C-alpha atoms as a printed R data frame, in Angstrom:
    type eleno elety resid chain resno       x       y       z
1   ATOM     1    CA   MET     A     1  -3.195 -19.567  84.141
2   ATOM     2    CA   GLU     A     2  -4.645 -21.310  81.049
3   ATOM     3    CA   ALA     A     3  -8.392 -21.879  81.202
4   ATOM     4    CA   ARG     A     4  -9.338 -25.522  80.703
5   ATOM     5    CA   ALA     A     5 -12.606 -26.731  79.235
6   ATOM     6    CA   SER     A     6 -14.855 -28.584  81.648
7   ATOM     7    CA   PHE     A     7 -15.056 -32.353  81.329
8   ATOM     8    CA   PRO     A     8 -18.493 -32.365  79.640
9   ATOM     9    CA   GLU     A     9 -17.355 -29.718  77.126
10  ATOM    10    CA   ALA     A    10 -14.095 -31.546  76.342
11  ATOM    11    CA   PHE     A    11 -15.887 -34.882  76.052
12  ATOM    12    CA   SER     A    12 -18.499 -33.412  73.698
13  ATOM    13    CA   SER     A    13 -15.761 -31.840  71.566
14  ATOM    14    CA   SER     A    14 -13.913 -35.161  71.310
15  ATOM    15    CA   LEU     A    15 -17.086 -36.990  70.302
16  ATOM    16    CA   TRP     A    16 -17.664 -34.359  67.620
17  ATOM    17    CA   ASN     A    17 -14.135 -34.760  66.253
18  ATOM    18    CA   ILE     A    18 -14.482 -38.562  66.218
19  ATOM    19    CA   ALA     A    19 -17.844 -38.336  64.503
20  ATOM    20    CA   MET     A    20 -16.491 -35.990  61.851
21  ATOM    21    CA   LEU     A    21 -13.428 -38.188  61.336
22  ATOM    22    CA   ASN     A    22 -15.620 -41.257  60.915
23  ATOM    23    CA   ARG     A    23 -17.876 -39.378  58.491
24  ATOM    24    CA   ARG     A    24 -14.897 -38.285  56.379
25  ATOM    25    CA   GLN     A    25 -13.543 -41.824  56.343
26  ATOM    26    CA   TRP     A    26 -16.949 -43.192  55.359
27  ATOM    27    CA   LEU     A    27 -17.320 -40.633  52.560
28  ATOM    28    CA   ALA     A    28 -13.822 -41.348  51.301
29  ATOM    29    CA   GLY     A    29 -14.442 -45.057  51.386
30  ATOM    30    CA   SER     A    30 -17.791 -44.702  49.644
31  ATOM    31    CA   ALA     A    31 -16.273 -42.502  46.925
32  ATOM    32    CA   ALA     A    32 -13.442 -44.973  46.433
33  ATOM    33    CA   ALA     A    33 -15.936 -47.791  46.083
34  ATOM    34    CA   LEU     A    34 -17.766 -45.841  43.372
35  ATOM    35    CA   LEU     A    35 -14.685 -44.836  41.363
36  ATOM    36    CA   PRO     A    36 -14.287 -48.014  39.311
37  ATOM    37    CA   ALA     A    37 -17.846 -47.568  38.027
38  ATOM    38    CA   LEU     A    38 -17.166 -44.030  36.705
39  ATOM    39    CA   PRO     A    39 -15.897 -43.601  33.148
40  ATOM    40    CA   ALA     A    40 -12.371 -42.193  32.773
41  ATOM    41    CA   LEU     A    41 -12.345 -38.492  31.939
42  ATOM    42    CA   ALA     A    42 -11.300 -37.834  28.321
43  ATOM    43    CA   ARG     A    43  -8.210 -35.643  28.113
44  ATOM    44    CA   ALA     A    44  -7.446 -33.277  25.260
45  ATOM    45    CA   PRO     A    45  -4.772 -34.872  23.076
46  ATOM    46    CA   LEU     A    46  -1.517 -33.176  22.171
47  ATOM    47    CA   THR     A    47  -1.983 -32.107  18.555
48  ATOM    48    CA   ALA     A    48   1.557 -30.992  17.625
49  ATOM    49    CA   ALA     A    49  -0.003 -28.617  15.079
50  ATOM    50    CA   GLN     A    50  -1.160 -25.025  14.962
51  ATOM    51    CA   VAL     A    51  -4.740 -23.920  14.378
52  ATOM    52    CA   PRO     A    52  -5.678 -22.929  10.792
53  ATOM    53    CA   GLY     A    53  -3.905 -19.764   9.667
54  ATOM    54    CA   ILE     A    54  -6.737 -17.423   8.659
55  ATOM    55    CA   TYR     A    55  -7.530 -13.827   9.619
56  ATOM    56    CA   ARG     A    56 -10.143 -11.417   8.287
57  ATOM    57    CA   ARG     A    57 -10.457  -7.662   8.172
58  ATOM    58    CA   LYS     A    58 -12.599  -5.177   6.250
59  ATOM    59    CA   VAL     A    59 -11.552  -2.463   3.833
60  ATOM    60    CA   GLY     A    60 -14.765  -0.529   3.402
61  ATOM    61    CA   ASP     A    61 -17.099  -3.037   1.747
62  ATOM    62    CA   ILE     A    62 -14.241  -5.366   0.754
63  ATOM    63    CA   GLU     A    63 -13.447  -8.356   2.952
64  ATOM    64    CA   VAL     A    64  -9.804  -9.430   3.064
65  ATOM    65    CA   THR     A    65  -8.767 -12.810   4.435
66  ATOM    66    CA   ALA     A    66  -5.099 -13.458   5.150
67  ATOM    67    CA   ILE     A    67  -4.219 -17.090   4.412
68  ATOM    68    CA   LEU     A    68  -1.074 -18.629   5.898
69  ATOM    69    CA   ASP     A    69   0.776 -20.997   3.572
70  ATOM    70    CA   GLY     A    70   3.427 -21.784   6.182
71  ATOM    71    CA   TYR     A    71   6.877 -20.453   6.910
72  ATOM    72    CA   VAL     A    72  10.437 -20.693   5.717
73  ATOM    73    CA   PRO     A    73  13.609 -20.050   7.788
74  ATOM    74    CA   LEU     A    74  15.266 -17.404   5.630
75  ATOM    75    CA   GLY     A    75  18.159 -16.704   7.992
76  ATOM    76    CA   ALA     A    76  19.847 -13.414   8.812
77  ATOM    77    CA   LYS     A    77  22.585 -14.151   6.265
78  ATOM    78    CA   SER     A    78  19.991 -13.780   3.485
79  ATOM    79    CA   TYR     A    79  20.060  -9.993   4.014
80  ATOM    80    CA   MET     A    80  22.800  -7.878   2.501
81  ATOM    81    CA   GLY     A    81  24.009  -4.316   2.890
82  ATOM    82    CA   GLY     A    82  24.518  -2.017   5.827
83  ATOM    83    CA   ASP     A    83  27.463  -1.993   8.186
84  ATOM    84    CA   ALA     A    84  29.133  -5.195   9.348
85  ATOM    85    CA   GLY     A    85  26.996  -6.899  11.963
86  ATOM    86    CA   GLU     A    86  24.083  -4.508  11.467
87  ATOM    87    CA   VAL     A    87  21.588  -7.182  10.404
88  ATOM    88    CA   SER     A    88  22.440  -9.269  13.466
89  ATOM    89    CA   ARG     A    89  22.042  -6.195  15.667
90  ATOM    90    CA   LEU     A    90  18.611  -5.391  14.208
91  ATOM    91    CA   VAL     A    91  17.545  -9.017  14.607
92  ATOM    92    CA   ALA     A    92  18.654  -9.058  18.256
93  ATOM    93    CA   GLU     A    93  16.977  -5.711  19.021
94  ATOM    94    CA   ALA     A    94  13.706  -7.082  17.649
95  ATOM    95    CA   GLY     A    95  13.968 -10.171  19.865
96  ATOM    96    CA   LEU     A    96  14.240 -12.478  16.846
97  ATOM    97    CA   THR     A    97  16.528 -15.425  16.218
98  ATOM    98    CA   GLU     A    98  19.134 -15.608  13.481
99  ATOM    99    CA   ALA     A    99  17.092 -18.374  11.810
100 ATOM   100    CA   LEU     A   100  14.327 -15.834  11.049
101 ATOM   101    CA   PRO     A   101  11.365 -18.172  10.457
102 ATOM   102    CA   THR     A   102   9.362 -16.109   7.974
103 ATOM   103    CA   SER     A   103   5.659 -16.268   7.117
104 ATOM   104    CA   VAL     A   104   4.454 -17.076   3.622
105 ATOM   105    CA   ASN     A   105   1.068 -15.384   3.186
106 ATOM   106    CA   ALA     A   106  -1.633 -15.188   0.538
107 ATOM   107    CA   PHE     A   107  -4.755 -13.012   0.610
108 ATOM   108    CA   VAL     A   108  -8.352 -13.547  -0.449
109 ATOM   109    CA   VAL     A   109 -10.090 -10.360  -1.583
110 ATOM   110    CA   ASN     A   110 -13.881 -10.625  -1.634
111 ATOM   111    CA   THR     A   111 -15.723  -7.703  -3.228
112 ATOM   112    CA   LYS     A   112 -19.171  -9.371  -2.927
113 ATOM   113    CA   ASP     A   113 -19.312  -9.656  -6.725
114 ATOM   114    CA   ARG     A   114 -16.046 -11.558  -7.204
115 ATOM   115    CA   THR     A   115 -13.489 -13.450  -5.157
116 ATOM   116    CA   TYR     A   116  -9.797 -12.876  -5.862
117 ATOM   117    CA   LEU     A   117  -6.715 -14.631  -4.505
118 ATOM   118    CA   LEU     A   118  -3.504 -12.621  -4.286
119 ATOM   119    CA   ASP     A   119  -0.631 -15.101  -4.613
120 ATOM   120    CA   THR     A   120  -1.132 -18.799  -3.980
121 ATOM   121    CA   GLY     A   121   1.583 -20.073  -1.678
122 ATOM   122    CA   SER     A   122   3.952 -22.864  -2.648
123 ATOM   123    CA   GLY     A   123   1.542 -25.706  -3.392
124 ATOM   124    CA   ALA     A   124   3.397 -29.019  -3.703
125 ATOM   125    CA   TRP     A   125   6.757 -27.316  -4.309
126 ATOM   126    CA   THR     A   126   9.313 -28.246  -1.634
127 ATOM   127    CA   GLY     A   127  12.363 -26.438  -2.965
128 ATOM   128    CA   MET     A   128  12.777 -24.616   0.364
129 ATOM   129    CA   GLY     A   129  11.570 -27.401   2.651
130 ATOM   130    CA   ASP     A   130   8.255 -28.872   3.730
131 ATOM   131    CA   THR     A   131   7.088 -26.104   6.086
132 ATOM   132    CA   MET     A   132   4.867 -24.494   3.457
133 ATOM   133    CA   GLY     A   133   2.019 -25.727   1.271
134 ATOM   134    CA   ARG     A   134  -0.890 -25.139   3.696
135 ATOM   135    CA   ALA     A   135  -2.721 -22.466   1.701
136 ATOM   136    CA   GLU     A   136  -5.369 -24.743   0.181
137 ATOM   137    CA   ALA     A   137  -6.167 -26.354   3.549
138 ATOM   138    CA   ASN     A   138  -6.423 -22.924   5.164
139 ATOM   139    CA   LEU     A   139  -8.601 -21.647   2.322
140 ATOM   140    CA   ARG     A   140 -11.004 -24.472   3.065
141 ATOM   141    CA   ALA     A   141 -10.800 -23.745   6.793
142 ATOM   142    CA   ALA     A   142 -11.933 -20.216   5.883
143 ATOM   143    CA   GLY     A   143 -14.924 -21.679   4.028
144 ATOM   144    CA   ILE     A   144 -13.507 -21.006   0.557
145 ATOM   145    CA   GLU     A   145 -13.203 -23.703  -2.103
146 ATOM   146    CA   PRO     A   146 -10.657 -23.389  -4.946
147 ATOM   147    CA   ALA     A   147 -13.533 -23.471  -7.443
148 ATOM   148    CA   GLN     A   148 -14.924 -20.277  -5.877
149 ATOM   149    CA   ILE     A   149 -11.863 -18.216  -6.833
150 ATOM   150    CA   ASP     A   150 -12.668 -16.037  -9.861
151 ATOM   151    CA   ALA     A   151  -9.146 -14.722 -10.429
152 ATOM   152    CA   VAL     A   152  -5.648 -15.280  -9.070
153 ATOM   153    CA   ILE     A   153  -3.527 -12.134  -9.020
154 ATOM   154    CA   LEU     A   154   0.241 -12.638  -8.811
155 ATOM   155    CA   THR     A   155   2.582 -10.063  -7.315
156 ATOM   156    CA   HIS     A   156   5.314 -12.043  -9.084
157 ATOM   157    CA   ALA     A   157   6.020 -15.604 -10.188
158 ATOM   158    CA   HIS     A   158   8.491 -16.951  -7.623
159 ATOM   159    CA   PRO     A   159   7.635 -20.495  -6.451
160 ATOM   160    CA   ASP     A   160   6.313 -19.494  -3.009
161 ATOM   161    CA   HIS     A   161   3.795 -17.230  -4.763
162 ATOM   162    CA   ALA     A   162   2.869 -19.125  -7.932
163 ATOM   163    CA   GLU     A   163   3.377 -22.876  -7.387
164 ATOM   164    CA   GLY     A   164   0.044 -23.035  -5.556
165 ATOM   165    CA   LEU     A   165  -1.596 -22.464  -8.943
166 ATOM   166    CA   VAL     A   166  -1.081 -26.150  -9.699
167 ATOM   167    CA   THR     A   167  -1.473 -29.514  -8.002
168 ATOM   168    CA   ALA     A   168   1.329 -32.027  -7.566
169 ATOM   169    CA   GLN     A   169   0.290 -33.394 -10.987
170 ATOM   170    CA   LYS     A   170   0.667 -29.889 -12.512
171 ATOM   171    CA   ALA     A   171  -3.074 -29.522 -13.125
172 ATOM   172    CA   ALA     A   172  -4.872 -26.235 -12.488
173 ATOM   173    CA   ARG     A   173  -5.840 -25.991  -8.812
174 ATOM   174    CA   PHE     A   174  -8.371 -23.203  -9.472
175 ATOM   175    CA   PRO     A   175 -10.663 -24.520 -12.221
176 ATOM   176    CA   ASN     A   176 -12.682 -21.338 -12.711
177 ATOM   177    CA   ALA     A   177 -10.000 -18.688 -12.247
178 ATOM   178    CA   GLU     A   178  -8.168 -16.474 -14.653
179 ATOM   179    CA   VAL     A   179  -4.610 -15.439 -13.786
180 ATOM   180    CA   VAL     A   180  -3.752 -11.739 -13.673
181 ATOM   181    CA   ILE     A   181  -0.041 -10.914 -13.884
182 ATOM   182    CA   HIS     A   182   1.995  -7.874 -14.886
183 ATOM   183    CA   GLU     A   183   2.995  -8.172 -18.533
184 ATOM   184    CA   THR     A   184   6.661  -7.479 -17.696
185 ATOM   185    CA   GLU     A   185   6.676 -10.300 -15.149
186 ATOM   186    CA   TYR     A   186   5.130 -12.778 -17.568
187 ATOM   187    CA   ALA     A   187   7.515 -11.805 -20.369
188 ATOM   188    CA   PHE     A   188  10.588 -12.157 -18.142
189 ATOM   189    CA   TRP     A   189   9.890 -15.755 -17.108
190 ATOM   190    CA   HIS     A   190   8.986 -16.789 -20.664
191 ATOM   191    CA   ASP     A   191  11.991 -15.200 -22.386
192 ATOM   192    CA   ASP     A   192  14.240 -17.981 -23.712
193 ATOM   193    CA   GLY     A   193  17.066 -15.521 -24.294
194 ATOM   194    CA   ILE     A   194  17.108 -14.540 -20.625
195 ATOM   195    CA   LEU     A   195  16.834 -18.197 -19.600
196 ATOM   196    CA   SER     A   196  19.916 -19.052 -21.661
197 ATOM   197    CA   ARG     A   197  21.969 -16.389 -19.868
198 ATOM   198    CA   VAL     A   198  21.000 -16.818 -16.211
199 ATOM   199    CA   PRO     A   199  23.194 -18.847 -13.830
200 ATOM   200    CA   ALA     A   200  22.373 -22.546 -13.494
201 ATOM   201    CA   GLU     A   201  20.926 -22.065  -9.999
202 ATOM   202    CA   MET     A   202  18.291 -19.701 -11.437
203 ATOM   203    CA   LYS     A   203  17.029 -22.024 -14.171
204 ATOM   204    CA   PRO     A   204  14.722 -24.035 -11.841
205 ATOM   205    CA   PHE     A   205  12.886 -20.791 -11.036
206 ATOM   206    CA   PHE     A   206  12.095 -20.345 -14.730
207 ATOM   207    CA   ALA     A   207  10.868 -23.931 -14.974
208 ATOM   208    CA   SER     A   208   8.711 -23.367 -11.889
209 ATOM   209    CA   ALA     A   209   7.102 -20.165 -13.214
210 ATOM   210    CA   ARG     A   210   6.431 -21.658 -16.625
211 ATOM   211    CA   GLY     A   211   5.019 -24.876 -15.184
212 ATOM   212    CA   ALA     A   212   2.737 -23.047 -12.749
213 ATOM   213    CA   LEU     A   213   1.332 -20.734 -15.417
214 ATOM   214    CA   ALA     A   214   1.022 -23.293 -18.225
215 ATOM   215    CA   PRO     A   215  -2.430 -24.726 -17.322
216 ATOM   216    CA   TYR     A   216  -3.831 -21.178 -17.377
217 ATOM   217    CA   ALA     A   217  -2.391 -20.205 -20.767
218 ATOM   218    CA   ALA     A   218  -5.832 -19.659 -22.284
219 ATOM   219    CA   ARG     A   219  -7.049 -17.636 -19.319
220 ATOM   220    CA   THR     A   220  -4.060 -15.479 -18.389
221 ATOM   221    CA   ARG     A   221  -4.577 -11.717 -18.439
222 ATOM   222    CA   LYS     A   222  -1.294  -9.839 -18.809
223 ATOM   223    CA   VAL     A   223  -1.695  -6.271 -17.586
224 ATOM   224    CA   LYS     A   224   0.102  -2.990 -17.070
225 ATOM   225    CA   ALA     A   225  -0.077  -1.074 -13.800
226 ATOM   226    CA   GLY     A   226  -3.546   0.325 -13.234
227 ATOM   227    CA   GLU     A   227  -7.014  -0.698 -12.132
228 ATOM   228    CA   ILE     A   228  -7.560  -4.383 -12.857
229 ATOM   229    CA   ALA     A   229 -11.028  -4.578 -11.272
230 ATOM   230    CA   PRO     A   230 -13.274  -2.162  -9.360
231 ATOM   231    CA   GLY     A   231 -11.410  -1.249  -6.172
232 ATOM   232    CA   LEU     A   232  -8.266  -3.225  -7.111
233 ATOM   233    CA   THR     A   233  -5.246  -1.399  -8.541
234 ATOM   234    CA   LEU     A   234  -1.944  -3.019  -9.476
235 ATOM   235    CA   GLU     A   235   1.080  -0.748  -8.952
236 ATOM   236    CA   ASP     A   236   4.665  -1.129 -10.144
237 ATOM   237    CA   ALA     A   237   7.275  -2.062  -7.540
238 ATOM   238    CA   PRO     A   238  10.092  -3.667  -9.556
239 ATOM   239    CA   GLY     A   239  13.429  -4.915  -8.315
240 ATOM   240    CA   HIS     A   240  12.700  -8.141  -6.507
241 ATOM   241    CA   THR     A   241  11.642  -9.305  -9.961
242 ATOM   242    CA   PRO     A   242  11.296  -7.168 -13.107
243 ATOM   243    CA   GLY     A   243   7.497  -7.082 -12.984
244 ATOM   244    CA   HIS     A   244   6.975  -7.249  -9.239
245 ATOM   245    CA   SER     A   245   3.760  -5.451  -8.279
246 ATOM   246    CA   VAL     A   246   1.792  -4.387  -5.221
247 ATOM   247    CA   LEU     A   247  -2.000  -4.387  -4.962
248 ATOM   248    CA   ARG     A   248  -3.979  -1.429  -3.624
249 ATOM   249    CA   LEU     A   249  -7.486  -2.125  -2.318
250 ATOM   250    CA   SER     A   250  -9.883   0.830  -2.165
251 ATOM   251    CA   SER     A   251 -13.458   0.957  -0.906
252 ATOM   252    CA   GLY     A   252 -15.146   4.161   0.200
253 ATOM   253    CA   LYS     A   253 -12.601   6.131   2.217
254 ATOM   254    CA   GLU     A   254 -10.550   3.070   3.192
255 ATOM   255    CA   GLN     A   255  -7.463   1.565   1.587
256 ATOM   256    CA   VAL     A   256  -5.050  -1.283   2.224
257 ATOM   257    CA   LEU     A   257  -1.823  -1.953   0.361
258 ATOM   258    CA   LEU     A   258  -0.673  -5.559  -0.112
259 ATOM   259    CA   VAL     A   259   3.023  -5.214  -0.879
260 ATOM   260    CA   GLY     A   260   4.110  -8.687  -1.953
261 ATOM   261    CA   ASP     A   261   7.863  -9.025  -1.468
262 ATOM   262    CA   CYS     A   262   8.679  -5.324  -1.066
263 ATOM   263    CA   VAL     A   263   9.391  -6.223   2.564
264 ATOM   264    CA   HIS     A   264  10.827  -9.609   3.496
265 ATOM   265    CA   ASN     A   265  11.593  -8.797   7.118
266 ATOM   266    CA   VAL     A   266   9.785  -5.903   8.728
267 ATOM   267    CA   ALA     A   267  12.264  -5.480  11.604
268 ATOM   268    CA   ILE     A   268  15.265  -5.228   9.296
269 ATOM   269    CA   GLN     A   269  13.919  -3.458   6.239
270 ATOM   270    CA   THR     A   270  11.849  -0.731   7.880
271 ATOM   271    CA   ALA     A   271  14.808   0.306  10.031
272 ATOM   272    CA   ARG     A   272  17.174   0.015   7.050
273 ATOM   273    CA   PRO     A   273  15.229   0.046   3.763
274 ATOM   274    CA   GLU     A   274  18.462  -0.166   1.771
275 ATOM   275    CA   ILE     A   275  19.209  -3.669   3.094
276 ATOM   276    CA   THR     A   276  18.400  -6.120   0.327
277 ATOM   277    CA   PHE     A   277  17.421  -9.781   0.170
278 ATOM   278    CA   VAL     A   278  19.404 -12.552  -1.472
279 ATOM   279    CA   PHE     A   279  16.672 -13.332  -4.032
280 ATOM   280    CA   ASP     A   280  16.255  -9.727  -5.179
281 ATOM   281    CA   GLY     A   281  16.929  -9.707  -8.912
282 ATOM   282    CA   ASP     A   282  18.070  -6.078  -8.807
283 ATOM   283    CA   GLY     A   283  18.886  -5.127  -5.225
284 ATOM   284    CA   ALA     A   284  19.228  -1.383  -5.808
285 ATOM   285    CA   GLN     A   285  15.916  -1.209  -7.660
286 ATOM   286    CA   ALA     A   286  14.203  -3.345  -4.994
287 ATOM   287    CA   ALA     A   287  15.485  -1.012  -2.260
288 ATOM   288    CA   ALA     A   288  14.265   2.041  -4.181
289 ATOM   289    CA   SER     A   289  10.813   0.471  -4.617
290 ATOM   290    CA   ARG     A   290  10.698  -0.439  -0.936
291 ATOM   291    CA   ARG     A   291  11.551   3.089   0.198
292 ATOM   292    CA   ARG     A   292   9.008   4.603  -2.179
293 ATOM   293    CA   VAL     A   293   6.256   2.240  -0.989
294 ATOM   294    CA   LEU     A   294   7.093   2.779   2.699
295 ATOM   295    CA   ASP     A   295   7.212   6.564   2.179
296 ATOM   296    CA   MET     A   296   3.738   6.408   0.639
297 ATOM   297    CA   ILE     A   297   2.377   4.249   3.480
298 ATOM   298    CA   ALA     A   298   3.833   6.587   6.112
299 ATOM   299    CA   ALA     A   299   2.635   9.765   4.390
300 ATOM   300    CA   ASP     A   300  -0.920   8.526   3.849
301 ATOM   301    CA   GLY     A   301  -1.274   6.363   6.975
302 ATOM   302    CA   ILE     A   302  -2.298   3.374   4.841
303 ATOM   303    CA   PRO     A   303  -2.543  -0.044   6.507
304 ATOM   304    CA   PHE     A   304  -0.528  -2.682   4.688
305 ATOM   305    CA   SER     A   305   0.523  -6.292   4.788
306 ATOM   306    CA   GLY     A   306   2.699  -8.494   2.633
307 ATOM   307    CA   ALA     A   307   3.648 -11.976   1.643
308 ATOM   308    CA   HIS     A   308   6.336 -12.292   4.314
309 ATOM   309    CA   MET     A   309   5.061 -10.071   7.108
310 ATOM   310    CA   PRO     A   310   4.588 -11.916  10.435
311 ATOM   311    CA   PHE     A   311   1.124 -13.442   9.944
312 ATOM   312    CA   PRO     A   312  -1.369 -11.853   9.497
313 ATOM   313    CA   GLY     A   313   0.974  -8.929   9.044
314 ATOM   314    CA   PHE     A   314  -1.316  -5.898   9.019
315 ATOM   315    CA   GLY     A   315   0.037  -2.619  10.318
316 ATOM   316    CA   THR     A   316   1.449   0.664   9.131
317 ATOM   317    CA   VAL     A   317   4.757   2.517   9.321
318 ATOM   318    CA   LYS     A   318   5.743   5.850  10.828
319 ATOM   319    CA   LYS     A   319   8.707   7.914   9.730
320 ATOM   320    CA   ASN     A   320  11.687   7.496  12.046
321 ATOM   321    CA   GLY     A   321  14.396   9.882  10.914
322 ATOM   322    CA   ASN     A   322  15.511   8.656   7.497
323 ATOM   323    CA   ALA     A   323  13.902   5.273   8.077
324 ATOM   324    CA   PHE     A   324  10.631   3.854   9.387
325 ATOM   325    CA   ARG     A   325   9.061   2.209  12.416
326 ATOM   326    CA   PHE     A   326   6.496  -0.568  11.994
327 ATOM   327    CA   VAL     A   327   3.294  -0.209  14.033
328 ATOM   328    CA   PRO     A   328   1.221  -3.425  14.141
329 ATOM   329    CA   ALA     A   329  -2.513  -3.030  13.644
330 ATOM   330    CA   GLU     A   330  -4.871  -3.815  16.484
331 ATOM   331    CA   TRP     A   331  -6.550  -7.201  16.187
332 ATOM   332    CA   SER     A   332  -9.906  -6.987  14.390
333 ATOM   333    CA   TYR     A   333 -12.327  -8.574  16.858
334 ATOM   334    CA   THR     A   334 -15.294  -7.830  14.620
335 ATOM   335    CA   LEU     A   335 -15.816  -7.206  10.929
């Protein structure tokens, strides 16, 4: 038989419940009365924009800052070679989309004594859309003004690497910088005989390279492969363009290789280095340069990044049979 509370106990319990109910109602009413007097809480707005694209890491005593210029959807159909459907298979295996939105990266190299910029992004050039052109804003977000750049080093003179040299008015964007470019690269874009023979769709690229370099004519240093400054060595990697180069950074026992356009898509071209890109001037030579550079990275365990690696792009490669496997670098939480 269920035990019942005595009348005094039940009555006391009921009074307690009523009292608590009345207290809750009073508190709720009091709070409601106060609400109109409280300021509305500010909510974070939707920005519809990413944070600045900057990332730093050290190479011995050298500080490297990756600068994101933006991205361009290159598309799986921009890659050629391999078996039918192989590019699509590699894209799917990597969890990518066929649109392949691809980073456009530049790099600041600070040696304490001088500040270098490797490639410049696309500047005001919109020949491949308006999703690029953020390099100057991201430089400033990194605390670097264009006037603080001592030298701009170009891996090559395609628009997404060289158009950032100039403003929309074609004035020099970097007032105190010299331009360092491989002599073969400079000669190619300034050769009127070559210009007269290239297909019509290539002629705007010549106009772009010439226009970007023109304001720096008196301060352009045309070089061969070799050391261009203490700790900075330019190395030949032709094919994408005739004078395409990569930059090796060395400080103490540490090195990093910045490979320009040797690799346009790391998922495709490490697994199949022979697959070429639509804008390669000489596809076979570009593939040979890519394999040689990747072999060197794998053999020496050198970290690398490039102009179109997924930002910030640092990592290395391991041999995988006759090909390679990309291993992303751990995030640098400290410098």
